[in-house]
N, C-alpha and C positions, 0 to 999 in steps of 0.2 A: 531324536532319532539319529542314529549313527550315519555319518557321510558315507556315500559308496566309494569304494576303491576305483580310482581312475586309472585305467590302462590305456596306453597307446600301443597298437600291435600292427607291424609292418608286413607287407607282402605284395605280390604282384597283382592280386585283385583283377584277373583276368577270367573270361568265362571259359569253362573246361580245365582251368588248372586245378591239379591236384592239391597245391599249397593253398589256393584261395578256398577251396572246398573244405580244407581241414579247419581254416581260420574261422570262417561263417558258420559252418555246422557246430565246431566247438564252443564258440563265443554265444551263439544262438541259445545254448542250454544254461547260460549263466543268468542268474537272478538279475533282472534289471534293477531292482530296488537295491541291491548290493554292490552292482558295478556300472561304471559309466565307461563304455567302449567307443574309442576313437581308432580310426583306420588311417594309416599313411600307406599310400600306393606308390610303388616305385616304377610304375609302368608309364607308357607313353600315351596311353588313352583312358578315359574315364568310363570303361565299359559297365562297371558295376557300382557307380557312384550314387545313382538313384535307388538301388536295390538296398544300399548301406544305409542311406539317409531314411529310407522308409522304415528301418529297423529302430530309428530313434538314436542312432550311432552318430559320431562325428567323421568327416571324411576330408583328407588332405592328399596332397599330390606332391612329389618333388621330381625334377627332371630325372630321369634314368642315367645311371653312370655310364651307360654304353652311348648315350646319346652325347652328354658333355659332362665330363668329371668335374669340371670347374663350376658348371650351373648346379650339378647335383650336391656340390659341397657347399655352395652358398645357399642354396634352398634349404638344406638341413640345418645350417648354422643359423640362417634367419628364423627359422621356424622354432628351433629348440630356444633361441634367446628370447623369443616372444612367450612361448608356450610351455617350455621345457619343466618349468617349476610347478605346472598345473598337475603334472601326473604323478602318481605313486609307484606305477610299474611301467617300464618300456619293453615290449616283447618284440625282440628282432628275430624275424624267420628268414634264414639264410640257406643258400646252398653251397657257399665257399665262403672263406674267412677273409679273401683279399680285399673285400669292400667295407674297410673297418672304420670309415671316416665318422660314420654317424654314430658309433658306438663311443668314440673319442669324445665327440661333442656332447652327446647324452650325458656322459660323465662330468663334462665340465659346466655344462648350462643347466643340469636339472638336479634334483635331489633323489629322482626315481630310482628305485630298484632295476636293476638291467638284466633281462633274461636272454640268453642267447640258445636258439633253437636251431639245431642242424637238421635239414631235410633232404640231404643228397649225400652221396659217397664219391663224388667227382664234381668236376665244374659243369655248370649246366648247359656250357656250349664248349665243345672240344677246341682247345688251342689249335690254330691254322698251322703254326710253324714252330721250330725249336726256339726261335728267339721269343715268341710269343708265349710259348709254354714257360720258358726260363723266367720271364719277367712275371706272369701270373704265379708260379711257384714261390718266387721269391717275395711276392708281397702276399701272398696266402701263409707263408711261414711265418711273416712278421704279424700278419693278423691274428695268428693264432696266439702269439705272445700279448698283443692287445686285448684280446678276450680274456685271457689268464689274468690280466691285470685289472680289467673293469668289470667283468660279469660277475654277479651276484648269484646267478643261477644258471646252469647248463643242463639244456635238453637235447634229446636226439631221437629220432624216429626208429633208428636200429643201431646196432652195435657198429656196423659199418659206418654209418652217419656218425657215430661218436668217434671213431678213430679219425675220420676225415677232417672233422673240424676242430678238435681240441687236444691239446698237448698231452702227452701219456701221464698218467697219475692224477689227473683232474677227476673230481667227482662229477659226474655226470649222470642224470636219471634218463632212462629210457622211458619215452612218452609214447604209449601206443596210439597208432593211428586208427581211431574208432570210426566206425560208419552207422548208419541207421539201418540196423540188419533187416527189418521187416520191409524196407524198400526194394530189396534185392532178391527177395525169395522166387522161385519159378512160378510163373503166371501162364499157364496154358491158354487163357483167354487172349491175352497180350500176343502170344506167339502167333495164334490163328489170324488174329486182327492185323499185325503188323506184317507178316509174310504176305496175307491177302492184299495188302496196301502196295507192296512191289510186285504182286502178281508172281510169286514164288510158291511153287507147290511143297506140300509137305515132304516129299520124298527126297527134294533136292537139298543138299548138305551145304549149309551156310557156315563159311568161315568167318569169323570176326576179328578185327583189330580196333583198339580204341586208345587214342592218346595224341598228345601235340605231334603234329608232323615235322618231328627235327630229327637231327642224327642221333641223339641221345636215345630216342625211342626206337630208331633202327626201323621204320616202315618199309625201306627199301629191301632189306633182308626178307620181311614177310611177303612182299611182292614176289621177289625171286622165288622163294619157296613155294607160292601158290603156281607160279608159272611151270615148276617142275611137277606139281600135283596134279594140275588140270588136265593134261593128257591121259593120266591114269584114270582121272575121276571127272568125267566131262559133266556129269550132273551134279555140279557144284556152282557156287557163287561166292565172291569174297567182298564183303562190306567192310568199309575202311571210316572210322568215325573219328573226326577231330580235323583241325586246320593247323597252319603253322608255317613258318618260313622255307620249309623244305617241300611244301605242298606242290608248286609248281614244277620240281624236279621229279617227284613221283607220279604225277601226272603224266609227264613227259615219258618216263620209263613204262608206263602202263601202255601208253600209245605205241611205242617201239615194239613192245611185246604182242601187240594186236589183242589186247584181251579188255578192250573198253566195254565190251558187251558182258563181260564176266566180272570185272572189279568195278563196284559202285562206290563212289565218293559220297558219304553221307553228311559230311560237314559236322558240326557240332549239334547234339541233341539234347533237349533238357529232359527227355524221358529217356536217355540212355540206359537207365535201369530197366524199363520195359523191353528196350530191343535185346538185352542179354536173352531175355527168354525165346526170342525168334532165332537166335544163333545156335549152331550145334556144336561148334569147336571154336576155342578162343586161342589167339596166338599173342604172345608177349615177348618180343624179342629184344627188350631194351639193353643196351650196351652197359648202362648204369641206372641205377635206382636207390634213392634213399630209403625207400619202402616199397611202394607200389600199391596205392589204392585200389586202382582198377584189378588188380589179382584178388584182392579180398573180396571186393564186389563180386566178381565172376565165380569164386568158390562158394558163395552164399546161394548163387543162382543155380549151382550144381552142374556148371559147365565143365566138361573135360578141357584141360588148359595145357598148352605146350608153352614154356618159357625159357628163357636163357639163363645162364649162370650168373648175370649180372645183377640177379633179383637176391636180396637180403633173406636170409632163412627164416626171419620173423614173419615175413609175408606170406610163407607157406604153411598154411595152417591145416591142410587137409590133403588126403591121397588123391584128391581130384587134379593136381598138378603133377606135370612130367617136366623135369627141369633138364635141359640138354646144353651141350656144347655147340657152339657155331659150326663145328667141323663134323657133326653128326647128322649129315643130310638124311640118312635112312631114318633116323629117329624123328626128325621133324615131319618127314612126310607120313610115316607111321601114325604119328600123333594126330596128323590132320585128318587122318582117317578113322579116327576113335569115337565116331558117334555112338551115342547111346540111346536106348529105349526112353519114350517120355515118362514110363513107370518108373524106370532106374533114376532119370533125372529129377523127378518129384522127390524120390526117397534120398537121393544125393543132397539135394537142396535142404531138406529138412535136417537131415543129419549135420551137414557143414554148417548151417545156421546156429545149431545147438553147440557145435564145438567152438565156434569163433566167438560166440556170446560168453561161453563158459571161460575163454582164455582172455576175456577182458578188452575185446575188441568192438564194443559197442560205443557209440559216440556219447551216450549218457555217462559211460564210466571214464571215458577219456576226458570230457568235461570236467567231471567230479574231481579226478585226479589233478588236473591243472589247476581248478579253483583252490583245492586244498594247498598245493604247492605256492600259489600266488598269495593267499591269505597267510601262510606261514612265513613268507618271506617279508610281507609287511609289517606283521607283528614283531619282527625281530628290529624293526626300526633303523 
């Protein structure tokens, strides 16, 4: 029997992370007889360790570079010196190229083929000063050279993510971010059940936001827009799904605006796909996105969506999305009032799901494409 291909894939492995969802959902579709998957977490906690081990995969963790660059370096070095030669492929999932230490060590201590996968079009955390930006830009530019020298396969979730991570002229495959389409179609029963759970009548307009509560996702902008929308449409509620480092700041702003009875913090929901059906309008005001899983999911659900111009064109697959500049206040307020009937919602969901599947954004198609790329890479030797 042919030995399985041994893959080490890296990521944040945090609940609610789009990158984590991509890794888990994609590799879940790989044939377990043909692949042995190990996960390397670069997060400070073991949120998903049990879930990963229950899949029959391996789980490891290094100190995050943001906690201690020195420990991060030595954790990676020790791991790769001991286990590097075990792997056929090491799949690095990155938001930027400045953290290139592991790539260089993987090349030194293993014989694995190295995949670099770009998942963003800017730094995951905006630099706080000109000096920090200068340092990051310098490291990032050097990191792009390291990638060019050491990578065997370059992937990106969008053209913007490609341009951000890789040097001009390099060969890069756009890897479509697929989803389990059937999980996100509009469900009227879920709508009734979940609205009832919150005591919200069907005539009340529910605005929804979902994502990590961080500056990049721009939840404060969403709150400010709703503060202007509410006086014009008092029969409305705003649900915020997610947690994050800026959560306290967002909560405080809601208190300042005296909207605690109108804005509900829902935290992270494992059944977020069901909650989409309870919502009437979705707001997605990210400053930057490598792709935007949530945008794809909500389109399948048939939701009318208002989003920023920071979203790559690849994520906008249907005419349910209205993309706006941050300066267009009237456009955002009009979009938040664009509720449609249940019948139209059902029709849009059916139509959008078909479009998105046809365009290759199902998780099965994503997994098949990645597996084929990995198999071709390993065969090259």
